PDB file of N, CA, C, O and CB in Angstrom:
ATOM      1  N   UNK A   1       0.797  -1.306  -0.115  1.00  0.00           N
ATOM      2  CA  UNK A   1       0.051  -0.158   0.059  1.00  0.00           C
ATOM      3  C   UNK A   1       0.833   1.382  -0.106  1.00  0.00           C
ATOM      4  O   UNK A   1       1.796   1.502   0.651  1.00  0.00           O
ATOM      5  CB  UNK A   1      -0.529  -0.346   1.441  1.00  0.00           C
ATOM      6  N   UNK A   2       0.611   2.305  -0.794  1.00  0.00           N
ATOM      7  CA  UNK A   2       1.164   3.634  -0.778  1.00  0.00           C
ATOM      8  C   UNK A   2       1.337   4.024   0.471  1.00  0.00           C
ATOM      9  O   UNK A   2       0.564   3.648   1.352  1.00  0.00           O
ATOM     10  CB  UNK A   2       0.422   4.580  -1.436  1.00  0.00           C
ATOM     11  N   UNK A   3       2.585   4.994   0.765  1.00  0.00           N
ATOM     12  CA  UNK A   3       2.610   5.558   2.049  1.00  0.00           C
ATOM     13  C   UNK A   3       1.561   6.612   2.369  1.00  0.00           C
ATOM     14  O   UNK A   3       1.248   7.465   1.538  1.00  0.00           O
ATOM     15  CB  UNK A   3       3.874   6.097   2.246  1.00  0.00           C
ATOM     16  N   UNK A   4       1.038   6.548   3.548  1.00  0.00           N
ATOM     17  CA  UNK A   4      -0.075   7.403   4.266  1.00  0.00           C
ATOM     18  C   UNK A   4       0.477   8.724   4.208  1.00  0.00           C
ATOM     19  O   UNK A   4       1.523   8.959   4.814  1.00  0.00           O
ATOM     20  CB  UNK A   4      -0.425   6.982   5.837  1.00  0.00           C
ATOM     21  N   UNK A   5      -0.212   9.772   3.428  1.00  0.00           N
ATOM     22  CA  UNK A   5       0.087  11.389   3.499  1.00  0.00           C
ATOM     23  C   UNK A   5      -1.106  12.075   3.626  1.00  0.00           C
ATOM     24  O   UNK A   5      -2.099  11.677   3.018  1.00  0.00           O
ATOM     25  CB  UNK A   5       0.810  12.009   2.227  1.00  0.00           C
ATOM     26  N   UNK A   6      -1.143  13.075   4.352  1.00  0.00           N
ATOM     27  CA  UNK A   6      -2.497  13.828   4.425  1.00  0.00           C
ATOM     28  C   UNK A   6      -2.564  14.690   3.176  1.00  0.00           C
ATOM     29  O   UNK A   6      -1.619  15.110   2.507  1.00  0.00           O
ATOM     30  CB  UNK A   6      -2.645  14.777   5.794  1.00  0.00           C
ATOM     31  N   UNK A   7      -3.790  14.862   3.003  1.00  0.00           N
ATOM     32  CA  UNK A   7      -4.420  15.880   1.749  1.00  0.00           C
ATOM     33  C   UNK A   7      -5.346  16.595   2.166  1.00  0.00           C
ATOM     34  O   UNK A   7      -6.460  16.107   2.354  1.00  0.00           O
ATOM     35  CB  UNK A   7      -5.046  15.241   0.524  1.00  0.00           C
ATOM     36  N   UNK A   8      -5.090  17.859   2.390  1.00  0.00           N
ATOM     37  CA  UNK A   8      -5.902  18.809   2.846  1.00  0.00           C
ATOM     38  C   UNK A   8      -7.216  18.726   2.274  1.00  0.00           C
ATOM     39  O   UNK A   8      -7.251  18.780   1.044  1.00  0.00           O
ATOM     40  CB  UNK A   8      -5.358  20.013   2.648  1.00  0.00           C
ATOM     41  N   UNK A   9      -8.442  18.592   2.966  1.00  0.00           N
ATOM     42  CA  UNK A   9      -9.681  18.585   2.732  1.00  0.00           C
ATOM     43  C   UNK A   9     -10.382  17.192   2.115  1.00  0.00           C
ATOM     44  O   UNK A   9     -11.483  17.094   1.572  1.00  0.00           O
ATOM     45  CB  UNK A   9      -9.819  19.685   1.930  1.00  0.00           C
ATOM     46  N   UNK A  10      -9.506  16.270   2.341  1.00  0.00           N
ATOM     47  CA  UNK A  10      -9.678  14.703   2.188  1.00  0.00           C
ATOM     48  C   UNK A  10      -9.127  13.771   3.140  1.00  0.00           C
ATOM     49  O   UNK A  10      -8.145  13.887   3.872  1.00  0.00           O
ATOM     50  CB  UNK A  10      -9.121  14.271   0.991  1.00  0.00           C
ATOM     51  N   UNK A  11     -10.054  12.697   2.972  1.00  0.00           N
ATOM     52  CA  UNK A  11     -10.107  11.514   4.068  1.00  0.00           C
ATOM     53  C   UNK A  11      -9.675  10.359   3.222  1.00  0.00           C
ATOM     54  O   UNK A  11     -10.210  10.212   2.123  1.00  0.00           O
ATOM     55  CB  UNK A  11     -11.690  11.217   4.815  1.00  0.00           C
ATOM     56  N   UNK A  12      -8.633   9.416   3.688  1.00  0.00           N
ATOM     57  CA  UNK A  12      -8.270   8.241   2.840  1.00  0.00           C
ATOM     58  C   UNK A  12      -9.276   7.203   3.574  1.00  0.00           C
ATOM     59  O   UNK A  12      -9.440   7.080   4.788  1.00  0.00           O
ATOM     60  CB  UNK A  12      -6.505   7.792   2.868  1.00  0.00           C
ATOM     61  N   UNK A  13      -9.885   6.514   2.562  1.00  0.00           N
ATOM     62  CA  UNK A  13     -10.642   5.331   2.975  1.00  0.00           C
ATOM     63  C   UNK A  13     -10.261   4.172   2.159  1.00  0.00           C
ATOM     64  O   UNK A  13     -10.025   4.236   0.952  1.00  0.00           O
ATOM     65  CB  UNK A  13     -12.120   5.555   2.876  1.00  0.00           C
ATOM     66  N   UNK A  14     -10.205   2.942   2.987  1.00  0.00           N
ATOM     67  CA  UNK A  14      -9.810   1.708   2.312  1.00  0.00           C
ATOM     68  C   UNK A  14     -10.978   1.104   1.911  1.00  0.00           C
ATOM     69  O   UNK A  14     -11.729   0.678   2.788  1.00  0.00           O
ATOM     70  CB  UNK A  14      -9.005   0.781   3.125  1.00  0.00           C
ATOM     71  N   UNK A  15     -11.312   0.973   0.611  1.00  0.00           N
ATOM     72  CA  UNK A  15     -12.415   0.422  -0.185  1.00  0.00           C
ATOM     73  C   UNK A  15     -12.198  -0.929  -0.711  1.00  0.00           C
ATOM     74  O   UNK A  15     -11.054  -1.155  -1.107  1.00  0.00           O
ATOM     75  CB  UNK A  15     -12.701   1.279  -1.291  1.00  0.00           C
ATOM     76  N   UNK A  16     -13.156  -1.980  -0.805  1.00  0.00           N
ATOM     77  CA  UNK A  16     -12.696  -3.243  -1.247  1.00  0.00           C
ATOM     78  C   UNK A  16     -13.641  -4.292  -0.351  1.00  0.00           C
ATOM     79  O   UNK A  16     -13.968  -4.164   0.829  1.00  0.00           O
ATOM     80  CB  UNK A  16     -10.995  -3.397  -1.006  1.00  0.00           C
ATOM     81  N   UNK A  17     -13.954  -5.296  -1.213  1.00  0.00           N
ATOM     82  CA  UNK A  17     -14.582  -6.508  -0.770  1.00  0.00           C
ATOM     83  C   UNK A  17     -13.738  -7.536  -0.076  1.00  0.00           C
ATOM     84  O   UNK A  17     -14.208  -8.327   0.743  1.00  0.00           O
ATOM     85  CB  UNK A  17     -15.171  -7.113  -1.867  1.00  0.00           C
ATOM     86  N   UNK A  18     -12.439  -7.499  -0.439  1.00  0.00           N
ATOM     87  CA  UNK A  18     -11.614  -8.704   0.165  1.00  0.00           C
ATOM     88  C   UNK A  18     -10.277  -8.134   0.402  1.00  0.00           C
ATOM     89  O   UNK A  18     -10.063  -6.948   0.151  1.00  0.00           O
ATOM     90  CB  UNK A  18     -11.501 -10.053  -0.832  1.00  0.00           C
ATOM     91  N   UNK A  19      -9.384  -8.897   0.862  1.00  0.00           N
ATOM     92  CA  UNK A  19      -7.976  -8.458   1.036  1.00  0.00           C
ATOM     93  C   UNK A  19      -7.310  -8.103   0.070  1.00  0.00           C
ATOM     94  O   UNK A  19      -6.477  -7.212   0.232  1.00  0.00           O
ATOM     95  CB  UNK A  19      -7.253  -9.259   1.536  1.00  0.00           C
ATOM     96  N   UNK A  20      -7.497  -8.712  -1.220  1.00  0.00           N
ATOM     97  CA  UNK A  20      -6.847  -8.644  -2.435  1.00  0.00           C
ATOM     98  C   UNK A  20      -7.264  -7.454  -3.293  1.00  0.00           C
ATOM     99  O   UNK A  20      -6.506  -6.893  -4.084  1.00  0.00           O
ATOM    100  CB  UNK A  20      -7.060  -9.869  -3.127  1.00  0.00           C
ATOM    101  N   UNK A  21      -8.399  -7.155  -3.095  1.00  0.00           N
ATOM    102  CA  UNK A  21      -8.969  -5.764  -3.977  1.00  0.00           C
ATOM    103  C   UNK A  21      -8.914  -4.682  -3.371  1.00  0.00           C
ATOM    104  O   UNK A  21      -9.484  -3.798  -4.012  1.00  0.00           O
ATOM    105  CB  UNK A  21     -10.369  -5.733  -4.402  1.00  0.00           C
ATOM    106  N   UNK A  22      -8.408  -4.280  -2.248  1.00  0.00           N
ATOM    107  CA  UNK A  22      -8.670  -3.274  -1.448  1.00  0.00           C
ATOM    108  C   UNK A  22      -7.717  -1.982  -2.287  1.00  0.00           C
ATOM    109  O   UNK A  22      -6.564  -2.193  -2.664  1.00  0.00           O
ATOM    110  CB  UNK A  22      -8.240  -3.717   0.215  1.00  0.00           C
ATOM    111  N   UNK A  23      -8.355  -0.789  -2.465  1.00  0.00           N
ATOM    112  CA  UNK A  23      -7.899   0.451  -2.577  1.00  0.00           C
ATOM    113  C   UNK A  23      -8.275   1.520  -1.841  1.00  0.00           C
ATOM    114  O   UNK A  23      -9.393   1.808  -1.414  1.00  0.00           O
ATOM    115  CB  UNK A  23      -8.038   0.749  -3.593  1.00  0.00           C
ATOM    116  N   UNK A  24      -7.025   2.203  -1.706  1.00  0.00           N
ATOM    117  CA  UNK A  24      -7.223   3.411  -0.940  1.00  0.00           C
ATOM    118  C   UNK A  24      -7.467   4.568  -1.883  1.00  0.00           C
ATOM    119  O   UNK A  24      -6.773   4.949  -2.825  1.00  0.00           O
ATOM    120  CB  UNK A  24      -6.025   3.690  -0.034  1.00  0.00           C
ATOM    121  N   UNK A  25      -8.811   5.123  -1.337  1.00  0.00           N
ATOM    122  CA  UNK A  25      -9.514   6.431  -2.159  1.00  0.00           C
ATOM    123  C   UNK A  25      -9.528   7.600  -1.168  1.00  0.00           C
ATOM    124  O   UNK A  25      -9.840   7.479   0.017  1.00  0.00           O
ATOM    125  CB  UNK A  25     -11.223   6.128  -2.693  1.00  0.00           C
ATOM    126  N   UNK A  26      -9.129   8.843  -1.812  1.00  0.00           N
ATOM    127  CA  UNK A  26      -9.346   9.878  -1.220  1.00  0.00           C
ATOM    128  C   UNK A  26     -10.609  10.553  -1.313  1.00  0.00           C
ATOM    129  O   UNK A  26     -10.943  11.099  -2.364  1.00  0.00           O
ATOM    130  CB  UNK A  26      -8.497  10.550  -1.511  1.00  0.00           C
ATOM    131  N   UNK A  27     -11.396  10.556  -0.205  1.00  0.00           N
ATOM    132  CA  UNK A  27     -12.894  11.068  -0.300  1.00  0.00           C
ATOM    133  C   UNK A  27     -12.724  12.705   0.305  1.00  0.00           C
ATOM    134  O   UNK A  27     -12.129  12.944   1.356  1.00  0.00           O
ATOM    135  CB  UNK A  27     -14.109   9.955   0.799  1.00  0.00           C
ATOM    136  N   UNK A  28     -13.265  13.609  -0.430  1.00  0.00           N
ATOM    137  CA  UNK A  28     -13.543  14.943   0.174  1.00  0.00           C
ATOM    138  C   UNK A  28     -14.252  14.832   1.218  1.00  0.00           C
ATOM    139  O   UNK A  28     -14.932  13.831   1.443  1.00  0.00           O
ATOM    140  CB  UNK A  28     -14.169  15.841  -0.617  1.00  0.00           C
ATOM    141  N   UNK A  29     -14.182  15.930   2.056  1.00  0.00           N
ATOM    142  CA  UNK A  29     -14.959  16.238   3.328  1.00  0.00           C
ATOM    143  C   UNK A  29     -16.461  16.224   2.967  1.00  0.00           C
ATOM    144  O   UNK A  29     -17.283  15.719   3.733  1.00  0.00           O
ATOM    145  CB  UNK A  29     -14.533  17.697   3.969  1.00  0.00           C
ATOM    146  N   UNK A  30     -16.824  16.814   1.729  1.00  0.00           N
ATOM    147  CA  UNK A  30     -18.116  16.884   1.333  1.00  0.00           C
ATOM    148  C   UNK A  30     -18.796  15.510   1.064  1.00  0.00           C
ATOM    149  O   UNK A  30     -19.956  15.216   1.354  1.00  0.00           O
ATOM    150  CB  UNK A  30     -18.155  17.713   0.191  1.00  0.00           C
ATOM    151  N   UNK A  31     -17.847  14.704   0.445  1.00  0.00           N
ATOM    152  CA  UNK A  31     -18.361  13.358   0.146  1.00  0.00           C
ATOM    153  C   UNK A  31     -18.679  12.577   1.362  1.00  0.00           C
ATOM    154  O   UNK A  31     -19.751  12.001   1.544  1.00  0.00           O
ATOM    155  CB  UNK A  31     -17.391  12.596  -0.664  1.00  0.00           C
ATOM    156  N   UNK A  32     -17.570  12.598   2.270  1.00  0.00           N
ATOM    157  CA  UNK A  32     -17.621  11.875   3.299  1.00  0.00           C
ATOM    158  C   UNK A  32     -18.982  12.096   4.328  1.00  0.00           C
ATOM    159  O   UNK A  32     -19.507  11.299   5.105  1.00  0.00           O
ATOM    160  CB  UNK A  32     -16.347  12.130   3.907  1.00  0.00           C
ATOM    161  N   UNK A  33     -19.254  13.220   4.067  1.00  0.00           N
ATOM    162  CA  UNK A  33     -20.417  13.377   4.931  1.00  0.00           C
ATOM    163  C   UNK A  33     -21.575  13.235   4.226  1.00  0.00           C
ATOM    164  O   UNK A  33     -22.556  13.520   4.912  1.00  0.00           O
ATOM    165  CB  UNK A  33     -20.458  14.603   5.600  1.00  0.00           C
ATOM    166  N   UNK A  34     -21.895  12.806   2.798  1.00  0.00           N
ATOM    167  CA  UNK A  34     -22.974  12.560   2.258  1.00  0.00           C
ATOM    168  C   UNK A  34     -23.690  11.390   2.836  1.00  0.00           C
ATOM    169  O   UNK A  34     -22.981  10.498   3.300  1.00  0.00           O
ATOM    170  CB  UNK A  34     -22.749  12.464   1.006  1.00  0.00           C
ATOM    171  N   UNK A  35     -24.723  11.279   2.873  1.00  0.00           N
ATOM    172  CA  UNK A  35     -25.796  10.354   3.481  1.00  0.00           C
ATOM    173  C   UNK A  35     -25.556   8.999   3.070  1.00  0.00           C
ATOM    174  O   UNK A  35     -25.706   8.152   3.950  1.00  0.00           O
ATOM    175  CB  UNK A  35     -27.239  10.734   3.072  1.00  0.00           C
ATOM    176  N   UNK A  36     -25.161   8.541   1.742  1.00  0.00           N
ATOM    177  CA  UNK A  36     -24.744   7.464   1.394  1.00  0.00           C
ATOM    178  C   UNK A  36     -23.667   6.778   1.672  1.00  0.00           C
ATOM    179  O   UNK A  36     -23.646   5.557   1.832  1.00  0.00           O
ATOM    180  CB  UNK A  36     -24.776   7.508   0.536  1.00  0.00           C
ATOM    181  N   UNK A  37     -22.550   7.659   1.757  1.00  0.00           N
ATOM    182  CA  UNK A  37     -21.321   7.203   2.507  1.00  0.00           C
ATOM    183  C   UNK A  37     -21.273   7.229   3.989  1.00  0.00           C
ATOM    184  O   UNK A  37     -20.353   6.668   4.585  1.00  0.00           O
ATOM    185  CB  UNK A  37     -20.244   7.970   2.101  1.00  0.00           C
ATOM    186  N   UNK A  38     -22.014   7.718   4.473  1.00  0.00           N
ATOM    187  CA  UNK A  38     -22.543   7.670   6.116  1.00  0.00           C
ATOM    188  C   UNK A  38     -22.968   6.472   6.299  1.00  0.00           C
ATOM    189  O   UNK A  38     -22.589   5.799   7.258  1.00  0.00           O
ATOM    190  CB  UNK A  38     -23.756   8.641   6.592  1.00  0.00           C
ATOM    191  N   UNK A  39     -23.845   6.025   5.373  1.00  0.00           N
ATOM    192  CA  UNK A  39     -24.551   4.839   5.691  1.00  0.00           C
ATOM    193  C   UNK A  39     -23.534   3.540   5.386  1.00  0.00           C
ATOM    194  O   UNK A  39     -23.626   2.513   6.059  1.00  0.00           O
ATOM    195  CB  UNK A  39     -25.952   4.804   4.799  1.00  0.00           C
ATOM    196  N   UNK A  40     -22.546   3.689   4.295  1.00  0.00           N
ATOM    197  CA  UNK A  40     -21.766   2.509   4.105  1.00  0.00           C
ATOM    198  C   UNK A  40     -20.962   2.367   5.447  1.00  0.00           C
ATOM    199  O   UNK A  40     -20.701   1.249   5.890  1.00  0.00           O
ATOM    200  CB  UNK A  40     -20.820   2.614   2.782  1.00  0.00           C
ATOM    201  N   UNK A  41     -20.582   3.488   6.070  1.00  0.00           N
ATOM    202  CA  UNK A  41     -19.586   3.462   7.159  1.00  0.00           C
ATOM    203  C   UNK A  41     -20.314   2.983   8.511  1.00  0.00           C
ATOM    204  O   UNK A  41     -19.763   2.353   9.414  1.00  0.00           O
ATOM    205  CB  UNK A  41     -18.909   4.954   7.337  1.00  0.00           C
ATOM    206  N   UNK A  42     -21.581   3.375   8.483  1.00  0.00           N
ATOM    207  CA  UNK A  42     -22.267   2.803   9.538  1.00  0.00           C
ATOM    208  C   UNK A  42     -22.501   1.251   9.492  1.00  0.00           C
ATOM    209  O   UNK A  42     -22.394   0.593  10.527  1.00  0.00           O
ATOM    210  CB  UNK A  42     -23.500   3.479   9.619  1.00  0.00           C
ATOM    211  N   UNK A  43     -22.823   0.661   8.284  1.00  0.00           N
ATOM    212  CA  UNK A  43     -22.814  -0.612   8.131  1.00  0.00           C
ATOM    213  C   UNK A  43     -21.569  -1.402   8.513  1.00  0.00           C
ATOM    214  O   UNK A  43     -21.642  -2.460   9.137  1.00  0.00           O
ATOM    215  CB  UNK A  43     -23.128  -0.795   6.919  1.00  0.00           C
ATOM    216  N   UNK A  44     -20.348  -0.813   8.089  1.00  0.00           N
ATOM    217  CA  UNK A  44     -19.076  -1.582   8.491  1.00  0.00           C
ATOM    218  C   UNK A  44     -19.107  -1.384   9.867  1.00  0.00           C
ATOM    219  O   UNK A  44     -18.821  -2.393  10.511  1.00  0.00           O
ATOM    220  CB  UNK A  44     -17.674  -1.097   7.843  1.00  0.00           C
ATOM    221  N   UNK A  45     -19.400  -0.265  10.588  1.00  0.00           N
ATOM    222  CA  UNK A  45     -19.077  -0.170  12.204  1.00  0.00           C
ATOM    223  C   UNK A  45     -20.285  -1.310  12.664  1.00  0.00           C
ATOM    224  O   UNK A  45     -19.942  -2.128  13.518  1.00  0.00           O
ATOM    225  CB  UNK A  45     -19.338   1.725  13.021  1.00  0.00           C
ATOM    226  N   UNK A  46     -21.340  -1.369  12.258  1.00  0.00           N
ATOM    227  CA  UNK A  46     -22.290  -2.354  12.742  1.00  0.00           C
ATOM    228  C   UNK A  46     -21.740  -3.667  12.691  1.00  0.00           C
ATOM    229  O   UNK A  46     -21.870  -4.453  13.629  1.00  0.00           O
ATOM    230  CB  UNK A  46     -23.526  -2.330  12.001  1.00  0.00           C
ATOM    231  N   UNK A  47     -21.196  -3.912  11.751  1.00  0.00           N
ATOM    232  CA  UNK A  47     -20.545  -5.138  11.671  1.00  0.00           C
ATOM    233  C   UNK A  47     -19.357  -5.747  12.193  1.00  0.00           C
ATOM    234  O   UNK A  47     -19.171  -6.929  12.481  1.00  0.00           O
ATOM    235  CB  UNK A  47     -20.416  -5.252  10.727  1.00  0.00           C
ATOM    236  N   UNK A  48     -18.513  -4.680  12.278  1.00  0.00           N
ATOM    237  CA  UNK A  48     -17.031  -4.835  12.767  1.00  0.00           C
ATOM    238  C   UNK A  48     -16.977  -4.068  14.112  1.00  0.00           C
ATOM    239  O   UNK A  48     -16.261  -4.533  14.998  1.00  0.00           O
ATOM    240  CB  UNK A  48     -15.877  -4.192  11.649  1.00  0.00           C
ATOM    241  N   UNK A  49     -17.661  -2.957  14.331  1.00  0.00           N
ATOM    242  CA  UNK A  49     -17.388  -2.250  15.850  1.00  0.00           C
ATOM    243  C   UNK A  49     -16.748  -1.032  15.225  1.00  0.00           C
ATOM    244  O   UNK A  49     -16.426  -0.813  14.057  1.00  0.00           O
ATOM    245  CB  UNK A  49     -16.243  -3.172  17.121  1.00  0.00           C
ATOM    246  N   UNK A  50     -16.647  -0.255  16.391  1.00  0.00           N
ATOM    247  CA  UNK A  50     -15.901   0.911  16.439  1.00  0.00           C
ATOM    248  C   UNK A  50     -14.466   0.862  16.906  1.00  0.00           C
ATOM    249  O   UNK A  50     -13.777   1.863  17.100  1.00  0.00           O
ATOM    250  CB  UNK A  50     -16.571   1.763  17.210  1.00  0.00           C
ATOM    251  N   UNK A  51     -14.085  -0.352  17.064  1.00  0.00           N
ATOM    252  CA  UNK A  51     -12.721  -0.094  17.592  1.00  0.00           C
ATOM    253  C   UNK A  51     -11.524  -0.582  16.719  1.00  0.00           C
ATOM    254  O   UNK A  51     -10.485  -1.103  17.124  1.00  0.00           O
ATOM    255  CB  UNK A  51     -12.612  -0.747  18.931  1.00  0.00           C
ATOM    256  N   UNK A  52     -11.846  -0.335  15.582  1.00  0.00           N
ATOM    257  CA  UNK A  52     -10.702  -0.364  14.428  1.00  0.00           C
ATOM    258  C   UNK A  52      -9.841   0.765  14.431  1.00  0.00           C
ATOM    259  O   UNK A  52     -10.196   1.944  14.408  1.00  0.00           O
ATOM    260  CB  UNK A  52     -11.277  -0.410  13.002  1.00  0.00           C
ATOM    261  N   UNK A  53      -8.638   0.303  14.461  1.00  0.00           N
ATOM    262  CA  UNK A  53      -7.557   1.559  14.310  1.00  0.00           C
ATOM    263  C   UNK A  53      -7.085   1.703  12.851  1.00  0.00           C
ATOM    264  O   UNK A  53      -7.148   0.740  12.087  1.00  0.00           O
ATOM    265  CB  UNK A  53      -6.144   1.316  15.268  1.00  0.00           C
ATOM    266  N   UNK A  54      -6.687   2.710  12.523  1.00  0.00           N
ATOM    267  CA  UNK A  54      -6.048   3.128  11.334  1.00  0.00           C
ATOM    268  C   UNK A  54      -7.149   3.755  10.368  1.00  0.00           C
ATOM    269  O   UNK A  54      -8.084   4.388  10.860  1.00  0.00           O
ATOM    270  CB  UNK A  54      -5.289   1.903  10.679  1.00  0.00           C
ATOM    271  N   UNK A  55      -7.044   3.590   9.088  1.00  0.00           N
ATOM    272  CA  UNK A  55      -7.895   4.248   8.144  1.00  0.00           C
ATOM    273  C   UNK A  55      -9.330   3.661   8.027  1.00  0.00           C
ATOM    274  O   UNK A  55      -9.565   2.462   8.178  1.00  0.00           O
ATOM    275  CB  UNK A  55      -7.234   4.208   6.829  1.00  0.00           C
ATOM    276  N   UNK A  56     -10.189   4.521   7.768  1.00  0.00           N
ATOM    277  CA  UNK A  56     -11.541   4.195   7.712  1.00  0.00           C
ATOM    278  C   UNK A  56     -11.805   3.059   6.600  1.00  0.00           C
ATOM    279  O   UNK A  56     -11.260   3.166   5.501  1.00  0.00           O
ATOM    280  CB  UNK A  56     -12.340   5.492   7.436  1.00  0.00           C
ATOM    281  N   UNK A  57     -12.570   2.068   6.869  1.00  0.00           N
ATOM    282  CA  UNK A  57     -12.689   1.155   5.637  1.00  0.00           C
ATOM    283  C   UNK A  57     -14.248   0.837   5.509  1.00  0.00           C
ATOM    284  O   UNK A  57     -15.093   0.857   6.404  1.00  0.00           O
ATOM    285  CB  UNK A  57     -11.753  -0.303   5.814  1.00  0.00           C
ATOM    286  N   UNK A  58     -14.404   0.533   4.122  1.00  0.00           N
ATOM    287  CA  UNK A  58     -15.732   0.271   3.764  1.00  0.00           C
ATOM    288  C   UNK A  58     -15.660  -0.786   2.804  1.00  0.00           C
ATOM    289  O   UNK A  58     -15.093  -0.693   1.715  1.00  0.00           O
ATOM    290  CB  UNK A  58     -16.452   1.453   3.250  1.00  0.00           C
ATOM    291  N   UNK A  59     -16.307  -1.889   3.284  1.00  0.00           N
ATOM    292  CA  UNK A  59     -16.559  -3.055   2.486  1.00  0.00           C
ATOM    293  C   UNK A  59     -17.446  -3.048   1.472  1.00  0.00           C
ATOM    294  O   UNK A  59     -18.639  -3.224   1.721  1.00  0.00           O
ATOM    295  CB  UNK A  59     -16.916  -3.985   3.185  1.00  0.00           C
ATOM    296  N   UNK A  60     -16.979  -2.834   0.115  1.00  0.00           N
ATOM    297  CA  UNK A  60     -17.996  -2.495  -0.862  1.00  0.00           C
ATOM    298  C   UNK A  60     -16.971  -2.431  -2.153  1.00  0.00           C
ATOM    299  O   UNK A  60     -15.796  -2.070  -2.075  1.00  0.00           O
ATOM    300  CB  UNK A  60     -18.909  -0.989  -0.479  1.00  0.00           C
ATOM    301  N   UNK A  61     -17.752  -2.920  -3.550  1.00  0.00           N
ATOM    302  CA  UNK A  61     -17.023  -3.142  -4.497  1.00  0.00           C
ATOM    303  C   UNK A  61     -16.255  -1.753  -5.225  1.00  0.00           C
ATOM    304  O   UNK A  61     -16.993  -0.819  -5.539  1.00  0.00           O
ATOM    305  CB  UNK A  61     -17.884  -3.905  -5.329  1.00  0.00           C
ATOM    306  N   UNK A  62     -15.219  -1.674  -5.406  1.00  0.00           N
ATOM    307  CA  UNK A  62     -14.298  -0.430  -5.498  1.00  0.00           C
ATOM    308  C   UNK A  62     -15.000   0.395  -6.812  1.00  0.00           C
ATOM    309  O   UNK A  62     -15.415   1.549  -6.701  1.00  0.00           O
ATOM    310  CB  UNK A  62     -12.486  -0.912  -5.792  1.00  0.00           C
ATOM    311  N   UNK A  63     -15.046  -0.164  -7.713  1.00  0.00           N
ATOM    312  CA  UNK A  63     -15.866   0.570  -9.108  1.00  0.00           C
ATOM    313  C   UNK A  63     -17.159   1.148  -8.495  1.00  0.00           C
ATOM    314  O   UNK A  63     -17.284   2.363  -8.650  1.00  0.00           O
ATOM    315  CB  UNK A  63     -16.365  -0.670 -10.509  1.00  0.00           C
ATOM    316  N   UNK A  64     -18.263   0.434  -7.749  1.00  0.00           N
ATOM    317  CA  UNK A  64     -19.175   0.859  -7.564  1.00  0.00           C
ATOM    318  C   UNK A  64     -19.187   2.157  -6.530  1.00  0.00           C
ATOM    319  O   UNK A  64     -19.917   3.148  -6.551  1.00  0.00           O
ATOM    320  CB  UNK A  64     -19.803  -0.150  -7.331  1.00  0.00           C
ATOM    321  N   UNK A  65     -18.196   1.824  -5.682  1.00  0.00           N
ATOM    322  CA  UNK A  65     -17.953   3.131  -4.847  1.00  0.00           C
ATOM    323  C   UNK A  65     -17.489   4.518  -5.358  1.00  0.00           C
ATOM    324  O   UNK A  65     -17.783   5.613  -4.879  1.00  0.00           O
ATOM    325  CB  UNK A  65     -17.002   2.824  -3.939  1.00  0.00           C
ATOM    326  N   UNK A  66     -16.661   4.234  -6.487  1.00  0.00           N
ATOM    327  CA  UNK A  66     -16.225   5.386  -7.277  1.00  0.00           C
ATOM    328  C   UNK A  66     -17.345   5.912  -8.200  1.00  0.00           C
ATOM    329  O   UNK A  66     -17.368   7.059  -8.645  1.00  0.00           O
ATOM    330  CB  UNK A  66     -14.995   5.005  -8.113  1.00  0.00           C
ATOM    331  N   UNK A  67     -18.209   5.025  -8.427  1.00  0.00           N
ATOM    332  CA  UNK A  67     -19.460   5.577  -9.166  1.00  0.00           C
ATOM    333  C   UNK A  67     -20.372   6.356  -8.268  1.00  0.00           C
ATOM    334  O   UNK A  67     -21.109   7.235  -8.714  1.00  0.00           O
ATOM    335  CB  UNK A  67     -20.301   4.423  -9.796  1.00  0.00           C
ATOM    336  N   UNK A  68     -20.319   6.026  -6.992  1.00  0.00           N
ATOM    337  CA  UNK A  68     -21.104   6.769  -5.767  1.00  0.00           C
ATOM    338  C   UNK A  68     -20.493   8.037  -5.833  1.00  0.00           C
ATOM    339  O   UNK A  68     -21.181   8.989  -6.203  1.00  0.00           O
ATOM    340  CB  UNK A  68     -20.947   6.100  -4.191  1.00  0.00           C
ATOM    341  N   UNK A  69     -19.249   8.210  -5.519  1.00  0.00           N
ATOM    342  CA  UNK A  69     -18.324   9.505  -5.564  1.00  0.00           C
ATOM    343  C   UNK A  69     -18.647  10.347  -6.759  1.00  0.00           C
ATOM    344  O   UNK A  69     -18.727  11.568  -6.622  1.00  0.00           O
ATOM    345  CB  UNK A  69     -16.745   9.133  -5.641  1.00  0.00           C
ATOM    346  N   UNK A  70     -18.838   9.776  -7.930  1.00  0.00           N
ATOM    347  CA  UNK A  70     -18.951  10.614  -9.223  1.00  0.00           C
ATOM    348  C   UNK A  70     -20.381  11.198  -9.082  1.00  0.00           C
ATOM    349  O   UNK A  70     -20.652  12.357  -9.397  1.00  0.00           O
ATOM    350  CB  UNK A  70     -18.752   9.687 -10.693  1.00  0.00           C
ATOM    351  N   UNK A  71     -21.160  10.424  -8.647  1.00  0.00           N
ATOM    352  CA  UNK A  71     -22.714  10.704  -8.634  1.00  0.00           C
ATOM    353  C   UNK A  71     -22.807  12.059  -7.519  1.00  0.00           C
ATOM    354  O   UNK A  71     -23.373  13.128  -7.749  1.00  0.00           O
ATOM    355  CB  UNK A  71     -23.719   9.122  -8.018  1.00  0.00           C
ATOM    356  N   UNK A  72     -22.184  11.727  -6.444  1.00  0.00           N
ATOM    357  CA  UNK A  72     -22.193  12.814  -5.457  1.00  0.00           C
ATOM    358  C   UNK A  72     -21.472  14.180  -5.791  1.00  0.00           C
ATOM    359  O   UNK A  72     -21.985  15.255  -5.483  1.00  0.00           O
ATOM    360  CB  UNK A  72     -21.592  12.281  -4.251  1.00  0.00           C
ATOM    361  N   UNK A  73     -20.275  14.083  -6.425  1.00  0.00           N
ATOM    362  CA  UNK A  73     -19.775  15.245  -6.934  1.00  0.00           C
ATOM    363  C   UNK A  73     -20.336  15.982  -8.207  1.00  0.00           C
ATOM    364  O   UNK A  73     -20.041  17.126  -8.554  1.00  0.00           O
ATOM    365  CB  UNK A  73     -18.544  14.971  -7.128  1.00  0.00           C
ATOM    366  N   UNK A  74     -21.191  15.123  -8.834  1.00  0.00           N
ATOM    367  CA  UNK A  74     -21.630  15.873 -10.096  1.00  0.00           C
ATOM    368  C   UNK A  74     -23.115  16.702  -9.699  1.00  0.00           C
ATOM    369  O   UNK A  74     -23.765  17.428 -10.451  1.00  0.00           O
ATOM    370  CB  UNK A  74     -21.860  14.657 -11.463  1.00  0.00           C
ATOM    371  N   UNK A  75     -23.430  16.324  -8.200  1.00  0.00           N
ATOM    372  CA  UNK A  75     -24.655  17.261  -7.794  1.00  0.00           C
ATOM    373  C   UNK A  75     -24.211  18.658  -7.162  1.00  0.00           C
ATOM    374  O   UNK A  75     -25.063  19.473  -6.806  1.00  0.00           O
ATOM    375  CB  UNK A  75     -25.605  16.481  -6.665  1.00  0.00           C
TER     376      UNK A  75
END
């Protein structure tokens, strides 16, 4: 995985369904607050708890997640 570096106004999120297909995606603060993204984060927390350390994680298809972000940014 690439080195973690801060990007002002963005949050790094690990997205993928399995260990092999995980991708780090930089999500804007606006996008991370969108109801769809909040719901995906909530589903992960409900399944795995809030004790996970490190980057936020969303178990979801990477291409579908990118499509959601594109849809959010076009509004």
